[in-house]
C-alpha atoms as an extended CHARMM CRD file, in Angstrom:
* protein
*
       105  EXT
         1         1  MET       CA             88.4000000000       65.8170000000      122.6710000000  PROA      1               0.0000000000
         2         2  ALA       CA             86.6080000000       68.9470000000      121.4690000000  PROA      2               0.0000000000
         3         3  THR       CA             88.1000000000       72.4150000000      121.4360000000  PROA      3               0.0000000000
         4         4  LYS       CA             86.0200000000       75.5570000000      121.9500000000  PROA      4               0.0000000000
         5         5  THR       CA             87.1980000000       78.9640000000      120.8310000000  PROA      5               0.0000000000
         6         6  LEU       CA             86.1160000000       81.9150000000      122.9520000000  PROA      6               0.0000000000
         7         7  VAL       CA             86.0820000000       85.3180000000      121.2960000000  PROA      7               0.0000000000
         8         8  ILE       CA             86.5140000000       88.2420000000      123.6950000000  PROA      8               0.0000000000
         9         9  SER       CA             85.3180000000       91.7780000000      122.9310000000  PROA      9               0.0000000000
        10        10  ASP       CA             88.1000000000       94.1860000000      121.9750000000  PROA      10              0.0000000000
        11        11  ILE       CA             86.1320000000       97.0000000000      123.6350000000  PROA      11              0.0000000000
        12        12  SER       CA             84.8680000000       95.5990000000      126.9400000000  PROA      12              0.0000000000
        13        13  GLY       CA             86.7090000000       92.3170000000      127.3490000000  PROA      13              0.0000000000
        14        14  GLU       CA             83.3850000000       90.4810000000      127.6580000000  PROA      14              0.0000000000
        15        15  PRO       CA             83.0450000000       86.9540000000      126.2180000000  PROA      15              0.0000000000
        16        16  ASP       CA             80.7530000000       85.7820000000      123.3870000000  PROA      16              0.0000000000
        17        17  ALA       CA             81.8720000000       88.4090000000      120.9050000000  PROA      17              0.0000000000
        18        18  GLU       CA             82.0520000000       88.0150000000      117.1430000000  PROA      18              0.0000000000
        19        19  THR       CA             84.3050000000       89.5990000000      114.5540000000  PROA      19              0.0000000000
        20        20  VAL       CA             82.8970000000       92.5940000000      112.6900000000  PROA      20              0.0000000000
        21        21  THR       CA             84.6660000000       94.0930000000      109.6620000000  PROA      21              0.0000000000
        22        22  ILE       CA             84.4440000000       97.8620000000      109.2510000000  PROA      22              0.0000000000
        23        23  GLY       CA             85.9930000000      100.2350000000      106.7120000000  PROA      23              0.0000000000
        24        24  LEU       CA             87.1720000000      103.8150000000      106.9520000000  PROA      24              0.0000000000
        25        25  ARG       CA             89.3570000000      105.8840000000      104.5970000000  PROA      25              0.0000000000
        26        26  SER       CA             90.0460000000      102.9370000000      102.2690000000  PROA      26              0.0000000000
        27        27  ASN       CA             91.2310000000      100.7760000000      105.1880000000  PROA      27              0.0000000000
        28        28  TRP       CA             89.4890000000       97.6990000000      106.5710000000  PROA      28              0.0000000000
        29        29  TYR       CA             89.5270000000       96.6620000000      110.2250000000  PROA      29              0.0000000000
        30        30  ASP       CA             88.3720000000       93.5560000000      112.0960000000  PROA      30              0.0000000000
        31        31  VAL       CA             87.0900000000       94.1990000000      115.6120000000  PROA      31              0.0000000000
        32        32  ASP       CA             85.5690000000       91.7010000000      118.0320000000  PROA      32              0.0000000000
        33        33  LEU       CA             82.2850000000       93.0320000000      119.4630000000  PROA      33              0.0000000000
        34        34  THR       CA             79.5050000000       91.7000000000      121.6620000000  PROA      34              0.0000000000
        35        35  ALA       CA             75.9460000000       91.8280000000      120.3190000000  PROA      35              0.0000000000
        36        36  SER       CA             75.1810000000       95.0210000000      122.2820000000  PROA      36              0.0000000000
        37        37  GLU       CA             78.4010000000       96.7180000000      121.0950000000  PROA      37              0.0000000000
        38        38  ARG       CA             77.5940000000       95.7970000000      117.5140000000  PROA      38              0.0000000000
        39        39  THR       CA             74.0740000000       97.2300000000      117.8930000000  PROA      39              0.0000000000
        40        40  GLU       CA             75.5360000000      100.4470000000      119.3350000000  PROA      40              0.0000000000
        41        41  LEU       CA             77.9950000000      100.7300000000      116.4130000000  PROA      41              0.0000000000
        42        42  GLU       CA             75.2260000000      100.1390000000      113.8680000000  PROA      42              0.0000000000
        43        43  GLN       CA             73.0190000000      102.7800000000      115.5240000000  PROA      43              0.0000000000
        44        44  MET       CA             75.8750000000      105.3140000000      115.4590000000  PROA      44              0.0000000000
        45        45  LEU       CA             76.5190000000      104.6410000000      111.7510000000  PROA      45              0.0000000000
        46        46  THR       CA             72.8550000000      104.5800000000      110.6450000000  PROA      46              0.0000000000
        47        47  PRO       CA             72.5880000000      108.3390000000      109.8110000000  PROA      47              0.0000000000
        48        48  TYR       CA             75.7050000000      108.1270000000      107.6260000000  PROA      48              0.0000000000
        49        49  ILE       CA             74.6510000000      104.9330000000      105.8940000000  PROA      49              0.0000000000
        50        50  GLN       CA             71.1740000000      106.3270000000      105.1840000000  PROA      50              0.0000000000
        51        51  VAL       CA             72.5900000000      109.2800000000      103.2450000000  PROA      51              0.0000000000
        52        52  GLY       CA             75.5980000000      107.4590000000      101.8310000000  PROA      52              0.0000000000
        53        53  ARG       CA             75.7950000000      105.6080000000       98.5430000000  PROA      53              0.0000000000
        54        54  LYS       CA             77.5100000000      102.4120000000       97.5480000000  PROA      54              0.0000000000
        55        55  PRO       CA             80.5790000000      102.9000000000       95.3580000000  PROA      55              0.0000000000
        56        56  VAL       CA             80.2490000000      102.0690000000       91.6780000000  PROA      56              0.0000000000
        57        57  ARG       CA             83.2280000000       99.7840000000       92.0770000000  PROA      57              0.0000000000
        58        58  LYS       CA             85.6510000000       98.9590000000       94.8130000000  PROA      58              0.0000000000
        59        59  PRO       CA             88.4810000000      101.4880000000       95.0540000000  PROA      59              0.0000000000
        60        60  SER       CA             91.7970000000      100.1240000000       93.9410000000  PROA      60              0.0000000000
        61        61  ASN       CA             95.3260000000      101.2790000000       94.4740000000  PROA      61              0.0000000000
        62        62  ARG       CA             96.4310000000       99.2110000000       91.5170000000  PROA      62              0.0000000000
        63        63  PHE       CA             97.3630000000      101.1960000000       88.4210000000  PROA      63              0.0000000000
        64        64  VAL       CA             97.8500000000       99.2070000000       85.2380000000  PROA      64              0.0000000000
        65        65  PRO       CA             98.1700000000      101.3450000000       82.1170000000  PROA      65              0.0000000000
        66        66  GLU       CA             96.5340000000      100.0430000000       78.9780000000  PROA      66              0.0000000000
        67        67  THR       CA             99.3360000000       99.8310000000       76.4290000000  PROA      67              0.0000000000
        68        68  THR       CA             99.9170000000       97.8260000000       73.2940000000  PROA      68              0.0000000000
        69        69  PRO       CA            103.0350000000       95.6830000000       72.8260000000  PROA      69              0.0000000000
        70        70  ASP       CA            104.3900000000       98.3120000000       70.4220000000  PROA      70              0.0000000000
        71        71  GLU       CA            103.8590000000      101.0900000000       72.9760000000  PROA      71              0.0000000000
        72        72  ARG       CA            105.6000000000       99.0570000000       75.6770000000  PROA      72              0.0000000000
        73        73  GLU       CA            108.5390000000       98.4850000000       73.3400000000  PROA      73              0.0000000000
        74        74  GLU       CA            108.7340000000      102.2330000000       72.6700000000  PROA      74              0.0000000000
        75        75  ILE       CA            108.5480000000      103.0190000000       76.4070000000  PROA      75              0.0000000000
        76        76  ARG       CA            111.3120000000      100.4990000000       77.1550000000  PROA      76              0.0000000000
        77        77  ALA       CA            113.5590000000      101.9830000000       74.4460000000  PROA      77              0.0000000000
        78        78  TRP       CA            112.9700000000      105.4930000000       75.8360000000  PROA      78              0.0000000000
        79        79  ALA       CA            113.6170000000      104.3090000000       79.4080000000  PROA      79              0.0000000000
        80        80  LYS       CA            116.9370000000      102.7030000000       78.4470000000  PROA      80              0.0000000000
        81        81  GLU       CA            118.0020000000      105.9260000000       76.6810000000  PROA      81              0.0000000000
        82        82  GLN       CA            117.1850000000      107.8140000000       79.8900000000  PROA      82              0.0000000000
        83        83  GLY       CA            119.2650000000      105.4370000000       82.0210000000  PROA      83              0.0000000000
        84        84  TYR       CA            116.4480000000      103.4400000000       83.6000000000  PROA      84              0.0000000000
        85        85  ALA       CA            116.9900000000       99.7380000000       84.2330000000  PROA      85              0.0000000000
        86        86  VAL       CA            114.0550000000       98.0070000000       82.5550000000  PROA      86              0.0000000000
        87        87  ALA       CA            113.3730000000       94.3790000000       81.6320000000  PROA      87              0.0000000000
        88        88  ASP       CA            112.9270000000       93.3780000000       77.9980000000  PROA      88              0.0000000000
        89        89  TYR       CA            109.5190000000       91.8530000000       78.7030000000  PROA      89              0.0000000000
        90        90  GLY       CA            106.6700000000       91.9420000000       81.2230000000  PROA      90              0.0000000000
        91        91  MET       CA            104.8950000000       94.8850000000       82.7480000000  PROA      91              0.0000000000
        92        92  VAL       CA            106.5540000000       98.3030000000       82.4970000000  PROA      92              0.0000000000
        93        93  PRO       CA            107.0980000000       99.6430000000       86.0520000000  PROA      93              0.0000000000
        94        94  LYS       CA            104.7140000000      102.4500000000       87.0470000000  PROA      94              0.0000000000
        95        95  LYS       CA            107.6190000000      104.7950000000       87.7910000000  PROA      95              0.0000000000
        96        96  ILE       CA            108.9320000000      104.4150000000       84.2470000000  PROA      96              0.0000000000
        97        97  TYR       CA            105.4880000000      104.6670000000       82.6550000000  PROA      97              0.0000000000
        98        98  ARG       CA            104.7350000000      107.9010000000       84.5430000000  PROA      98              0.0000000000
        99        99  ALA       CA            108.1230000000      109.3840000000       83.6550000000  PROA      99              0.0000000000
       100       100  TYR       CA            107.5450000000      108.4890000000       79.9880000000  PROA      100             0.0000000000
       101       101  THR       CA            104.0640000000      110.0620000000       79.9100000000  PROA      101             0.0000000000
       102       102  ALA       CA            105.3400000000      113.1830000000       81.7040000000  PROA      102             0.0000000000
       103       103  ALA       CA            108.1740000000      113.5450000000       79.1860000000  PROA      103             0.0000000000
       104       104  HSD       CA            105.7730000000      113.1480000000       76.2580000000  PROA      104             0.0000000000
       105       105  ALA       CA            102.9340000000      115.3460000000       77.5480000000  PROA      105             0.0000000000
């Protein structure tokens, strides 16, 4: 027995839609649109896309400081003196790294 999946438009409720991924303010959204709704969306965005530029790289919320093993050891020693709970190995937590750099600026 075969199974058929029917995708319904999130806008109009019409059948035969397909999922479109759009991004705004560093957030991504999936929306199910019919062909005509997708065309309308693309036409509305065309002026912005024509003057826009592609990012050099994808934005990332991830912050990983570049430190040497000796620097991490020094940061851990400082953090322990300041009362922070820090592991003896692995990545130094961002909170501790930022506090260390602020204290040594």
